[in-house]
C-alpha positions in Angstrom: 118.8 110.7 97.8 117.1 110.4 101.2 116.3 106.8 101.7 115.8 105.1 105.0 116.3 101.3 104.6 118.8 99.9 107.0 119.2 96.1 106.9 117.5 95.6 110.3 114.4 97.5 109.2 111.5 95.1 108.4 110.6 95.1 104.7 113.1 97.8 103.8 112.7 97.6 100.1 111.0 100.3 97.9 107.3 99.4 98.0 106.2 100.8 94.6 108.8 99.4 92.2 106.8 100.2 89.0 106.8 103.9 89.7 109.9 105.0 91.5 111.0 108.4 92.9 114.5 108.8 94.2 113.7 110.3 97.6 111.6 108.4 100.2 111.6 107.5 103.8 110.6 104.0 105.0 108.4 104.2 108.2 108.3 100.5 109.0 109.6 99.4 112.4 108.5 100.0 116.0 105.3 102.0 116.5 103.3 102.6 119.6 100.2 100.4 119.6 96.9 100.0 121.5 94.0 97.6 121.2 90.6 99.2 121.3 88.0 96.3 121.8 85.1 98.7 122.3 86.1 101.2 119.5 86.0 104.0 122.1 89.5 105.3 121.5 88.4 108.5 119.9 86.2 109.4 122.9 89.1 108.4 125.2 91.5 110.8 123.5 93.8 108.3 121.8 94.5 110.8 119.0 96.6 112.8 121.5 97.7 110.1 123.9 100.8 107.9 124.2 99.9 104.3 123.5 100.9 101.5 125.9 102.3 98.8 123.6 104.8 98.4 120.8 104.2 96.7 117.5 106.5 96.0 114.5 105.0 97.5 111.3 104.1 96.3 108.7 103.1 93.1 110.4 99.5 92.9 111.7 98.9 92.3 115.5 97.7 88.8 114.9 101.0 87.8 113.4 104.1 86.5 115.3 106.4 89.0 113.4 104.4 92.0 114.8 105.6 91.1 118.4 101.9 91.0 119.5 100.5 87.7 118.3 96.9 88.2 119.5 94.5 86.3 117.3 91.3 87.3 119.1 88.7 89.7 117.6 89.2 93.4 118.2 86.9 96.2 117.0 89.7 98.7 116.4 93.5 99.2 116.9 95.6 102.3 117.2 99.1 103.2 116.0 101.3 106.2 116.9 104.8 107.3 115.7 106.7 110.6 115.5 109.1 111.1 112.6 111.0 114.1 111.4 110.4 115.0 107.7 113.9 115.4 106.1 114.9 119.0 105.8 116.5 118.1 102.5 113.0 117.9 101.1 112.6 121.7 101.4 110.3 123.2 98.7 108.4 120.0 98.2 105.2 118.5 99.8 105.6 115.3 102.0 103.1 112.6 101.0 102.3 109.7 103.4 101.6 106.4 101.8 100.0 103.2 103.3 100.4 99.9 101.3 97.3 98.5 103.0 95.4 98.9 106.3 92.6 96.4 107.2 89.9 97.5 107.2 88.7 101.1 107.7 91.5 103.6 108.4 91.6 107.2 109.7 94.9 109.0 109.8 95.8 112.1 111.9 99.1 114.0 111.6 99.9 116.5 114.4 96.3 116.2 115.5 94.8 117.0 112.1 92.8 114.4 110.2 94.5 113.9 106.8 92.9 110.7 105.4 90.1 108.2 105.6 90.1 105.0 103.6 87.8 102.0 103.5 89.0 98.6 102.4 91.7 96.3 103.6 93.4 95.4 100.4 94.3 98.6 98.6 96.7 101.5 99.0 96.0 105.1 99.9 97.9 108.3 100.5 97.7 111.6 102.3 99.2 114.9 101.2 100.7 116.5 104.3 101.7 119.8 102.6 99.2 121.8 104.7 100.1 120.1 108.0 103.9 119.7 108.1 106.9 121.0 106.2 110.3 119.5 105.6 112.3 119.7 108.8 109.2 119.5 111.0 108.3 116.6 113.3 105.2 114.7 112.3 103.2 112.6 114.8 101.3 110.1 112.8 98.3 108.4 114.5 96.3 105.7 112.7 93.0 104.1 113.8 91.9 100.9 112.0 88.4 99.5 112.5 87.7 95.9 111.6 84.2 94.8 112.1 83.7 91.1 112.8 80.2 91.0 111.4 78.3 92.3 108.4 79.2 92.4 104.7 82.8 93.3 104.3 85.5 92.2 101.9 87.6 89.9 104.0 89.0 87.4 101.6 90.1 84.2 103.5 90.1 85.7 107.0 88.2 83.5 109.4 84.9 84.7 110.7 85.3 82.5 113.8 87.9 82.8 116.6 89.8 79.8 115.2 90.8 78.8 111.7 88.6 76.3 110.0 88.1 74.8 106.6 89.8 77.1 104.1 89.6 80.2 106.3 92.6 81.5 108.2 93.8 83.8 110.9 92.6 87.4 110.5 94.5 90.5 109.7 93.7 93.8 111.4 95.4 97.2 110.9 98.6 98.0 109.0 99.9 95.0 107.0 102.0 96.7 104.2 104.7 99.2 104.2 104.2 102.8 105.5 106.4 105.4 103.8 106.9 109.1 103.0 108.0 110.8 99.8 108.3 114.4 98.7 106.6 115.8 95.6 106.5 119.2 93.9 103.3 121.3 93.9 102.9 120.1 90.3 103.7 116.4 90.2 102.8 113.1 88.5 100.1 110.9 89.7 100.4 107.2 88.9 100.9 106.9 85.2 98.9 104.6 83.0 101.1 102.7 80.5 99.3 100.7 77.8 101.3 98.5 75.5 100.3 98.4 71.8 102.1 95.4 70.3 100.3 95.7 66.9 101.5 99.3 66.5 104.8 98.7 68.2 104.5 101.5 70.8 103.4 102.4 74.3 100.6 104.8 75.1 101.0 106.9 78.2 98.5 108.9 80.2 100.2 111.1 82.8 97.8 112.5 85.4 99.1 115.7 87.1 98.3 117.2 90.4 97.6 120.6 88.8 98.1 122.6 85.6 100.9 125.2 85.1 101.3 127.3 82.0 104.7 126.7 80.6 105.2 123.3 82.1 105.6 120.2 79.9 106.0 116.5 80.5 108.5 114.4 78.8 109.0 110.6 78.5 112.1 108.6 77.5 111.9 104.9 76.8 115.1 102.9 77.4 116.4 99.4 77.2 119.8 97.8 77.9 121.2 99.6 74.9 120.1 103.0 76.1 117.5 105.4 74.8 114.9 103.9 72.4 112.8 107.0 71.9 111.7 110.2 73.7 108.9 112.7 73.4 107.2 115.6 75.3 104.0 117.5 75.3 102.7 120.6 77.1 101.4 119.9 80.6 98.7 122.6 80.9 96.2 121.6 78.3 94.9 118.3 79.7 94.2 116.8 83.1 96.2 113.8 82.0 98.6 114.6 79.1 98.9 111.7 76.6 102.1 110.6 74.8 103.0 107.9 72.4 106.4 106.2 72.6 107.1 104.3 69.4 109.5 101.3 69.5 111.5 100.9 66.3 111.3 97.3 64.9 115.0 96.7 65.6 114.5 97.5 69.3 111.1 95.8 69.6 111.1 92.9 72.1 107.8 91.5 73.3 107.3 90.4 76.9 106.5 86.7 77.4 107.1 83.9 79.9 110.1 82.8 77.8 111.5 86.4 77.5 110.1 88.7 80.2 111.7 91.8 78.8 111.0 95.0 80.5 111.6 98.5 79.2 112.1 101.5 81.5 110.2 104.8 81.0 111.8 107.9 82.5 109.3 110.6 83.2 109.9 114.3 84.0 107.7 117.3 84.7 109.6 120.4 83.5 108.7 124.0 84.4 108.9 127.1 82.1 112.5 127.7 83.1 113.6 124.2 82.1 113.9 123.0 85.7 112.8 119.4 86.3 110.3 119.6 89.2 109.3 115.9 89.4 110.8 112.7 88.1 110.0 109.0 88.2 111.0 105.8 86.6 108.5 103.2 85.5 108.8 99.7 84.0 106.7 98.4 81.1 106.3 95.3 79.0 105.3 95.2 75.4 102.7 92.4 75.1 99.1 91.8 74.1 96.3 89.6 75.4 93.3 88.8 73.2 90.5 86.3 72.8 90.1 84.1 69.6 87.2 81.8 69.9 87.8 79.6 72.9 91.5 80.5 73.0 93.2 83.2 75.1 96.2 84.4 73.1 99.4 86.1 74.4 101.2 88.1 71.7 98.9 86.4 69.2 99.9 82.9 70.2 98.0 80.3 72.4 99.8 79.8 75.7 98.2 77.2 77.9 97.8 78.7 81.3 99.2 76.2 83.8 98.1 78.2 86.9 98.3 77.4 90.5 96.1 78.9 93.3 98.3 81.2 95.4 96.7 82.6 98.6 99.8 84.5 99.7 99.8 83.5 103.4 102.9 83.0 105.6 103.2 81.2 109.0 104.8 84.1 110.7 103.5 87.1 108.8 100.0 85.9 107.8 99.1 88.1 104.7 102.4 89.9 104.9 105.5 88.2 103.5 108.4 88.2 106.1 110.8 89.6 103.5 111.0 90.4 99.8 112.9 87.2 99.2 109.8 85.2 100.3 107.8 86.8 97.4 110.4 85.8 94.9 110.7 82.3 96.3 107.0 81.7 96.0 107.2 82.4 92.2 110.3 80.3 91.9 108.7 77.4 93.7 105.7 77.6 91.4 107.9 77.7 88.2 109.9 74.8 89.5 106.7 72.7 89.8 105.8 73.4 86.2 103.3 76.1 86.6 103.6 79.3 84.5 101.4 81.5 86.5 98.8 81.8 89.3 95.4 83.0 90.4 96.3 85.4 93.1 93.4 84.2 95.2 91.1 86.2 97.5 93.7 88.9 98.1 95.1 91.9 96.4 98.8 91.1 96.4 101.4 93.7 97.2 103.0 95.6 94.4 106.4 94.0 94.9 105.0 90.5 94.1 103.7 91.8 90.8 107.0 93.5 90.1 108.8 90.1 90.5 106.1 88.4 88.4 106.8 91.0 85.7 110.6 90.4 85.6 110.3 86.5 86.0 107.7 86.1 83.2 105.0 84.8 85.6 101.4 85.0 84.4 98.8 86.1 87.0 95.1 86.8 87.3 94.3 89.8 89.6 91.5 89.0 92.0 89.7 90.8 94.8 89.2 89.4 98.3 85.5 89.6 98.1 84.5 86.8 100.5 82.6 88.3 103.4 79.4 89.3 101.6 77.4 86.2 102.6 74.6 86.8 105.1 73.1 83.4 105.5 72.3 80.1 103.8 72.3 79.9 100.0 69.1 81.5 98.6 68.2 83.9 95.9 69.5 86.9 97.9 72.0 85.7 100.4 75.0 87.7 99.1 75.1 91.4 100.0 78.2 93.0 98.6 78.3 96.7 99.1 79.1 99.6 96.8 82.5 99.6 98.6 83.4 96.4 96.9 83.3 98.3 93.6 85.3 101.2 94.8 88.0 99.0 96.4 88.2 96.8 93.3 88.7 99.9 91.1 91.5 101.0 93.3 93.2 97.7 92.8 92.8 97.8 89.0 94.1 101.4 88.9 97.1 100.5 91.1 98.1 97.4 89.1 97.2 98.3 85.5 100.8 98.7 84.3 102.0 95.2 85.2 102.4 93.0 82.1 102.3 89.8 84.2 98.6 90.5 84.8 96.7 88.9 81.9 93.2 88.9 83.3 90.9 90.3 86.0 88.5 88.5 88.3 86.7 90.7 90.8 84.5 88.0 92.4 85.0 84.4 93.5 82.4 81.6 94.3 79.5 83.9 94.9 77.1 81.1 95.9 73.6 82.4 95.2 70.8 81.0 93.0 69.5 82.9 90.0 65.9 84.1 90.2 63.6 86.4 88.1 64.2 89.3 90.5 67.3 91.5 90.3 69.4 91.1 93.5 72.2 93.1 95.1 74.6 90.5 93.8 73.4 90.9 90.3 73.8 94.7 90.5 77.3 94.6 92.1 78.6 91.8 89.8 77.6 93.8 86.8 79.0 97.0 88.3 82.3 95.4 89.0 82.4 93.8 85.5 81.5 97.0 83.7 83.8 99.1 85.9 86.7 96.8 85.1 86.0 96.9 81.4 85.9 100.7 81.5 89.1 100.9 83.5 91.0 98.4 81.3 90.1 97.6 77.7 93.3 95.5 77.2 92.6 92.4 79.4 89.8 89.8 79.6 87.5 90.0 82.6 85.9 87.0 84.3 82.8 88.2 86.1 83.0 85.7 88.9 85.2 82.6 89.3 83.1 79.5 89.8 79.4 79.1 90.7 77.5 82.3 89.9 78.2 83.8 86.5 75.7 86.6 86.2 77.0 88.7 83.3 76.1 87.1 79.9 78.9 88.9 78.0 81.7 87.9 80.4 84.9 87.5 78.5 85.8 84.2 80.2 83.6 81.4 81.6 84.8 78.9 84.2 84.0 76.4 86.9 85.4 74.8 90.0 85.5 71.1 90.2 87.2 69.0 93.0 86.3 65.6 91.7 89.2 63.4 92.6 88.7 60.5 90.2 90.4 61.3 86.8 87.9 59.2 84.9 84.8 60.8 86.4 86.6 64.2 86.1 87.1 63.6 82.4 83.3 62.9 81.9 82.4 66.0 83.8 84.7 68.1 81.6 83.8 66.4 78.3 80.9 68.6 77.2 83.0 71.7 76.3 83.4 70.6 72.7 79.6 70.7 72.3 79.3 74.1 74.1 77.9 72.3 77.2 80.7 72.8 79.7 80.6 71.7 83.3 78.9 74.3 85.5 78.8 74.4 89.3 75.6 72.8 90.7 74.2 73.6 94.1 74.7 70.5 96.3 71.6 71.2 98.3 69.4 71.7 95.2 71.0 70.1 92.1 68.3 71.4 89.8 68.7 75.1 90.8 70.4 77.4 88.4 73.6 79.3 89.5 74.7 81.0 86.3 73.6 82.5 83.0 74.1 80.2 80.0 77.5 79.6 78.4 77.9 81.6 75.2 81.1 80.0 73.7 83.6 82.0 75.6 87.1 80.8 76.4 86.7 78.3 79.3 88.9 76.9 82.0 88.6 74.9 85.1 89.9 77.5 87.5 90.0 75.4 90.6 90.6 71.7 90.7 92.7 69.1 92.5 93.2 70.3 96.0 94.5 66.8 96.8 94.5 66.3 100.5 98.1 65.2 101.1 100.7 65.9 103.8 102.8 63.0 104.8 103.6 64.7 108.1 99.9 64.9 109.0 98.5 61.8 107.5 99.1 59.3 110.4 98.4 61.8 113.2 95.3 63.4 111.8 93.6 60.5 110.1 90.4 61.7 108.6 89.9 64.5 111.2 89.3 67.6 109.0 89.5 69.9 112.0 93.2 69.0 112.2 93.9 68.6 108.5 91.7 69.6 105.6 91.6 69.1 101.9 89.5 67.7 99.0 88.5 64.1 98.5 90.0 61.1 100.3 93.6 61.3 101.3 95.9 59.3 99.0 97.4 56.2 100.6 100.9 57.4 99.7 102.8 59.8 97.4 102.6 57.4 94.5 98.8 57.6 94.6 99.1 61.4 94.8 101.3 61.6 91.8 99.0 59.3 89.8 96.0 61.4 90.7 97.7 64.7 89.9 98.9 63.5 86.5 95.4 62.1 85.7 93.5 65.3 86.6 95.9 67.7 84.9 96.0 65.4 81.9 92.3 65.6 81.4 92.6 69.4 81.0 95.8 69.5 79.0 94.3 67.1 76.4 91.1 69.1 75.9 91.6 71.2 72.7 88.9 73.7 73.9 90.4 74.3 77.3 92.7 77.4 77.4 94.2 76.6 80.9 93.6 75.5 84.4 94.3 76.5 88.0 95.4 73.8 90.5 94.6 74.1 94.2 97.2 75.0 95.6 100.8 76.2 95.8 101.3 75.6 99.6 99.5 74.2 102.6 97.9 77.0 104.6 97.4 76.3 108.3 94.9 73.3 108.5 94.4 73.2 104.7 96.8 70.5 103.7 96.5 70.4 99.9 99.6 72.3 98.7 102.4 71.2 96.4 104.7 72.5 99.2 104.3 72.7 103.0 103.2 76.0 104.6 106.9 76.7 105.4 107.6 76.3 101.7 109.7 73.1 102.2 109.2 70.2 99.8 106.8 67.4 100.8 106.8 65.4 97.6 108.8 64.9 94.4 108.2 68.2 92.6 110.0 67.0 89.5 107.2 64.5 88.9 104.6 67.3 89.3 106.6 69.4 86.8 106.9 66.5 84.3 103.1 65.9 84.4 102.4 69.5 83.4 105.0 70.3 80.8 103.9 68.2 77.9 102.3 70.3 75.1 98.6 71.1 75.7 96.1 70.4 73.0 95.2 74.0 72.5 98.9 74.8 72.0 99.4 72.0 69.5 96.4 73.1 67.4 98.5 75.9 66.0 97.5 79.5 65.2 
């Protein structure tokens, strides 16, 4: 095994834990770096030139951990590093992987362009087999462009120089692990693993790089006791051979928050002589998600979704966790506070977070960082998402399809635009993202847009965002669900304007609420200055008032027999936004045991039975 992961290497762990090959080379660490404020680097010959600065990959230049720490706007940045492809990989093709590069990336290796990719949240790769061979040196050059204006999926990155409101320090360039791995000419693409709880089996689709007569693919399902079942099929008849792995009743163990059991699936591509030319190990959970009236069922049972909004930002790494332990700790902190899952908000989280969610039994909603499409004040055509939003979102769904922890998809968030009798760009893109998600994944419910502008009548889920701080008023706002008249988001400037298509009886949850503005460290110094400290409603006088308000707000939703869950804002403070259960550095700022106790009593939808 060739595996470069010394302890002093930043983020040394394997970046794709759900689809593991034995040989790989981690390329994190020190790279040459240059800022290109005029985006003139190509004309100035930076593909061939040495670069003047050093940066620590995978941390973005705006972050402290990068060694740069420059938070100003920059049109483009450049990276350069020379590595030697291990000679032990002889006979295989090196593939260069990027976890994420914000926003538009071009990659050259030894002066040859090998990849272009648009979108700051999703992974991409470059097959280097025609450019370098094992034993050769490879000089990798990356240019990342990041426009400050115009429609672009930015998530929570600030469109001003400084942070403000709920927008934070930008990320430019490489912000997830860069790595190499070798593959055979005929090799596996990312497999698609679909659990079938009703039939007690897994369905596998195994895309291949090419067809070879005489090759076959085989799969072996294992658990702690050893092999459960195995099967194989010819590899040359289909672009993506399909297999079924039945799980005998005595070895059947469903994945759930109480028992997050994971099987392993060992995959091989075998040539005509019986030689294994490609191998990988995947993880899989046997579970189901379905909709029954207003309930969302997990494995056929109602599980109230006590979710927290997790934005995945860190003081020193920004969108990049400083280490793998930080990803685990965020899940553990959430569980300790009584939440059983999260909306992964305005960001496509890295694969290792989802891996930890899988093994810890943590329910998550996958979401896209779609903010950045607004072009002006709210009207009937102010949102201008591009076709790239659809492409990038599909990349995310494809990448993360196999994770049992993901129990729903939400491509858009708070698309503030009024409905009209004319079809808008937002109408088209919302429907495209919804239909594309449904086509890519028939196993999970899809929420067309979280809060405000529901534009797809047949959306699987309906929701709202409500930051009313008085539990009594909040209860009145939420009380209409039993009569199929749920709270819908009004437009503050025009209360009579319509945001959304009518509710049609779908499962409903309040997917953002609370956001209680509370930080004892900031309260006295900041007063009511929201440029210094920001949150929803009036700041509580003391922690006792916070706890009373939290219990009251969550209680309203727990006691509603038609509410399938909620999402509280938020897990941690983020810069100036001081409304987390924990501080930005993840330390405690209040009695978490009381937050936990307020949430863990049975919810009405769970008590109603099956």
